[in-house]
C-alpha positions as CSV (number, residue, x, y, z in Angstrom):
1,M,-0.1,-0.2,0.1
2,I,1.0,3.5,-0.2
3,R,2.7,5.4,2.7
4,S,1.8,8.9,4.1
5,M,4.9,11.5,4.2
6,T,3.9,12.4,8.0
7,A,5.8,10.2,10.7
8,F,7.1,10.7,14.1
9,G,9.0,7.8,15.6
10,A,11.3,8.0,19.0
11,A,13.3,5.8,20.5
12,Q,15.2,5.6,23.7
13,G,17.9,3.4,25.4
14,T,21.5,3.1,27.3
15,V,24.6,2.6,25.3
16,D,27.7,2.0,27.2
17,N,27.4,4.5,30.3
18,W,24.9,7.2,28.4
19,R,21.7,7.4,27.8
20,V,20.8,7.9,24.3
21,S,17.4,9.1,22.7
22,W,16.5,10.0,19.7
23,D,13.5,11.7,17.5
24,L,11.8,11.8,14.3
25,R,9.7,14.0,12.6
26,A,8.7,14.5,9.4
27,V,6.0,15.9,7.0
28,N,4.9,16.4,3.7
29,H,7.7,17.5,1.7
30,R,8.0,17.9,-2.8
31,Y,11.6,16.3,-2.3
32,L,13.4,14.4,0.9
33,D,14.5,17.4,2.9
34,L,16.5,15.6,5.8
35,G,17.6,17.9,9.1
36,L,19.5,16.5,11.2
37,R,20.3,17.9,14.8
38,L,23.4,15.9,16.5
39,P,25.6,16.3,19.6
40,D,29.1,17.8,18.3
41,P,31.3,15.1,19.6
42,L,28.8,12.4,17.5
43,R,29.2,14.6,14.2
44,G,31.0,11.6,12.9
45,L,27.5,9.8,12.5
46,E,26.2,12.2,10.7
47,L,27.4,10.5,6.7
48,E,25.5,7.2,8.2
49,V,23.0,8.3,9.8
50,R,21.8,10.0,6.3
51,N,22.1,6.7,4.5
52,R,20.4,5.1,6.4
53,I,17.3,7.2,7.0
54,G,17.8,8.1,2.9
55,E,16.9,4.5,2.4
56,S,13.5,4.1,4.2
57,F,12.2,8.0,3.6
58,K,12.3,9.2,-0.5
59,R,10.0,12.3,0.0
60,G,9.0,14.3,2.7
61,R,10.7,16.7,5.2
62,V,12.2,14.8,8.2
63,D,13.5,16.4,11.0
64,C,16.0,14.1,13.4
65,T,17.3,14.7,16.8
66,L,19.8,13.2,18.5
67,A,19.8,13.8,22.5
68,W,22.5,11.8,25.0
69,K,23.4,12.8,28.5
70,P,25.8,10.3,30.9
71,L,24.4,8.1,33.5
72,N,27.6,8.4,35.9
73,Q,29.8,11.0,36.7
74,E,32.6,9.0,34.5
75,A,31.0,9.1,31.6
76,G,30.8,12.5,31.0
77,A,33.5,13.7,33.9
78,T,35.1,17.4,33.1
79,R,38.8,17.4,32.8
80,V,41.0,20.3,33.1
81,N,43.4,20.5,29.8
82,P,47.1,20.3,30.9
83,E,48.9,21.7,27.9
84,L,46.8,24.8,28.0
85,V,47.2,25.8,31.4
86,R,50.7,24.9,30.6
87,G,50.8,27.4,28.1
88,L,48.5,30.3,29.7
89,L,51.2,29.9,32.5
90,D,54.2,30.4,30.8
91,A,52.5,33.2,29.4
92,L,51.5,34.6,32.7
93,Q,55.8,34.2,33.5
94,D,56.5,36.1,30.1
95,I,54.3,39.2,31.0
96,E,55.4,39.3,34.4
97,A,58.8,39.4,33.6
98,L,58.5,41.8,30.7
99,A,56.7,43.9,33.1
100,D,59.2,43.3,36.1
101,R,56.5,42.6,38.8
102,S,54.3,40.1,39.9
103,W,50.8,39.7,40.3
104,A,50.4,38.0,43.5
105,S,46.3,38.5,43.4
106,F,46.0,36.1,40.6
107,S,43.2,33.7,40.9
108,P,43.2,30.1,39.8
109,I,39.4,30.1,39.3
110,E,40.1,32.8,36.2
111,L,42.0,30.3,34.9
112,L,39.5,27.9,34.6
113,R,37.3,30.5,32.9
114,W,39.6,30.7,29.9
115,P,38.0,28.6,26.8
116,G,38.8,25.5,26.4
117,V,40.9,25.2,29.9
118,M,38.2,22.4,30.9
119,Q,37.0,19.6,28.5
120,E,34.6,16.9,28.6
121,S,36.1,13.2,28.3
122,E,36.1,12.6,24.5
123,P,33.9,9.5,23.8
124,D,35.0,6.5,22.1
125,I,33.0,6.8,19.4
126,P,34.0,3.4,17.4
127,S,32.6,1.2,20.3
128,L,29.1,3.8,21.0
129,G,28.1,4.2,17.4
130,P,26.3,0.7,16.5
131,G,24.2,1.2,19.5
132,I,23.4,4.7,19.3
133,L,22.7,3.5,15.4
134,A,20.6,0.2,16.5
135,L,18.6,3.0,17.9
136,L,17.9,4.8,15.3
137,D,16.6,2.0,13.2
138,Q,13.9,1.5,15.7
139,A,12.9,5.0,15.7
140,M,12.9,5.0,12.2
141,A,10.7,1.6,12.1
142,E,8.2,3.3,14.1
143,A,7.9,6.0,11.8
144,L,7.9,4.1,8.9
145,A,4.5,1.8,10.6
146,F,3.2,5.6,11.3
147,R,3.5,6.5,7.7
148,E,1.9,3.0,6.5
149,R,-1.2,3.3,9.0
150,E,-1.9,6.6,7.4
151,G,-1.0,5.8,3.7
152,T,-3.6,2.5,4.2
153,Q,-6.0,5.2,5.4
154,I,-5.4,7.8,2.5
155,A,-5.8,4.6,0.6
156,T,-9.2,4.0,1.4
157,L,-10.5,7.4,0.9
158,L,-8.7,7.8,-2.9
159,D,-10.0,3.9,-3.7
160,N,-13.8,5.1,-2.6
161,R,-13.3,8.3,-4.3
162,C,-12.4,6.6,-7.5
163,A,-15.3,4.1,-7.6
164,D,-17.5,7.4,-7.3
165,I,-16.2,8.9,-9.8
166,Q,-16.2,5.8,-11.9
167,N,-20.5,5.4,-10.8
168,A,-20.8,9.1,-12.6
169,V,-18.8,8.4,-15.6
170,R,-21.3,4.8,-15.6
171,A,-24.4,7.4,-14.9
172,V,-23.4,10.1,-17.8
173,Q,-22.8,6.9,-20.0
174,A,-25.9,5.7,-19.9
175,R,-27.7,8.8,-19.9
176,L,-26.1,9.5,-23.3
177,P,-28.5,8.2,-25.6
178,T,-31.5,10.1,-24.1
179,V,-29.1,13.0,-24.5
180,L,-29.1,12.8,-28.3
181,V,-33.3,12.3,-28.2
182,G,-33.3,15.5,-26.4
183,L,-31.5,16.8,-28.9
184,R,-33.2,15.9,-31.5
185,E,-36.1,17.2,-30.3
186,K,-35.0,20.4,-29.6
187,L,-33.5,20.7,-33.3
188,M,-36.9,20.0,-34.1
189,A,-38.8,22.1,-32.4
190,R,-36.4,24.7,-33.7
191,L,-36.7,24.4,-37.1
192,A,-40.5,24.1,-37.3
193,E,-40.6,27.3,-36.0
194,V,-39.0,28.5,-38.9
195,M,-40.2,26.5,-41.9
196,A,-43.5,24.7,-42.2
197,T,-42.0,21.3,-43.2
198,P,-38.3,20.3,-41.6
199,D,-36.1,19.1,-44.0
200,A,-35.0,15.7,-43.1
201,S,-31.9,15.8,-44.8
202,R,-30.5,18.5,-42.5
203,L,-31.9,17.5,-39.8
204,E,-30.0,14.8,-39.9
205,Q,-26.7,16.7,-40.6
206,E,-27.6,19.2,-38.0
207,L,-28.1,15.9,-35.5
208,V,-24.4,14.8,-36.8
209,Y,-22.7,17.8,-36.3
210,L,-24.2,18.3,-32.7
211,A,-23.5,15.1,-31.8
212,Q,-19.9,15.0,-33.1
213,K,-19.4,18.7,-31.1
214,M,-20.7,17.0,-27.8
215,D,-19.9,13.4,-27.4
216,V,-17.9,12.8,-24.5
217,A,-17.4,9.1,-25.0
218,E,-13.7,9.9,-25.2
219,E,-13.3,11.8,-21.9
220,L,-15.7,9.1,-20.1
221,D,-13.1,6.7,-21.8
222,R,-10.5,8.3,-20.3
223,L,-11.6,9.2,-16.8
224,T,-12.3,5.1,-16.7
225,A,-8.6,4.7,-17.4
226,H,-6.9,6.6,-15.3
227,T,-8.9,6.2,-11.8
228,T,-8.4,2.4,-13.1
229,E,-4.9,2.9,-13.2
230,M,-4.9,5.2,-10.1
231,R,-6.4,1.8,-8.1
232,H,-4.1,-0.2,-9.5
233,I,-1.1,2.3,-8.1
234,L,-2.9,1.9,-5.1
235,T,-2.1,-1.7,-4.7
236,Q,1.9,-0.9,-5.2
237,R,4.7,-0.6,-2.3
238,E,7.0,1.3,-4.4
239,P,6.4,5.4,-3.3
240,A,4.0,6.9,-5.9
241,G,3.2,10.5,-5.0
242,R,3.9,11.9,-8.0
243,R,2.2,9.3,-10.5
244,L,-0.9,9.8,-8.5
245,D,-0.6,13.8,-8.7
246,F,0.3,13.6,-12.7
247,L,-2.9,11.0,-13.1
248,L,-5.3,13.6,-11.0
249,Q,-4.2,16.5,-13.2
250,E,-5.3,14.6,-16.4
251,M,-8.6,13.5,-14.5
252,N,-8.7,17.0,-14.2
253,R,-8.5,17.9,-17.6
254,E,-10.8,15.1,-19.1
255,A,-13.5,16.6,-16.4
256,N,-13.1,20.3,-17.6
257,T,-13.3,18.9,-21.1
258,L,-16.7,17.1,-20.1
259,A,-18.3,20.4,-18.3
260,S,-17.6,22.6,-21.7
261,K,-19.0,20.1,-23.9
262,S,-22.3,19.0,-22.0
263,A,-25.5,19.9,-23.4
264,D,-27.3,18.4,-20.5
265,L,-28.0,19.6,-16.8
266,E,-27.6,16.1,-15.1
267,T,-24.1,15.7,-17.5
268,T,-23.3,19.2,-16.0
269,R,-23.7,17.9,-12.4
270,A,-22.0,15.4,-12.9
271,A,-18.9,16.9,-14.5
272,V,-19.3,19.6,-11.7
273,D,-19.3,16.5,-9.0
274,I,-16.5,14.6,-10.6
275,K,-14.3,17.6,-10.4
276,V,-15.2,17.8,-6.7
277,L,-13.7,14.7,-6.1
278,I,-10.7,14.9,-7.7
279,E,-9.9,17.9,-5.6
280,Q,-10.6,16.3,-2.6
281,M,-7.7,13.3,-4.0
282,R,-5.7,16.2,-4.5
283,E,-6.1,17.3,-1.3
284,Q,-5.0,13.5,0.3
285,V,-2.6,13.0,-2.7
286,Q,-0.4,16.1,-1.4
287,N,0.8,13.9,1.7
288,V,1.6,11.2,0.0
289,E,5.2,10.2,-0.6
């Protein structure tokens, strides 16, 4: 079945001494637009995350956020950068020598405020990566299940409207002989107004001309073919949003032609009903992957 582009998925778990959580949200978009928010120490996983999401999501705006925090003091311990501190102290001694004075009131607290002096321990990405990515797979599985459930509902709505259009088409097709009879009667009445005895040959010529001008059989056949193809697409698993959108454009064109050629009030009403159904379908297709 088709899939919606709307999705939500989340997964939490423990990887070594870290609490990891993924949050994945998706909405409709013409193409795949991926937004990632990863902690700086885990930027090395970005390419793999993009590849995994790209394999499962073909269209939509997908926002994916990774959050993590240490479970104990060791995991996220903050340490002093000894090389930077030594460099700062050496620089201070050089300044004292140049100034020929000592800053006895210097406080170590001021040194700790210097950017880069305090550092968090670097995580072991090679060992943490597989566990973090496994949790991403769980979040994606939940999001994909969300898409499939909503896609099933959309497919049902589209299928029902295709059936309604086909019913309307059959009703118009069944009414065509009656429409031709009505045209003949109207034409004879008009000819009778201008001449005592209508010319049978002229009458037949006019009827043929009007029948050709108002013939909607081709438009009705195309509407039937398009709706049949759409119902077939709804049973496939590959992304079909663009194909469905194209079919709706073609169906709308046929409905417009049907309305313009209509010589009967009931046919005009049927054309309007078909256009309304197509517009309802278009709104749903905008969210199909």
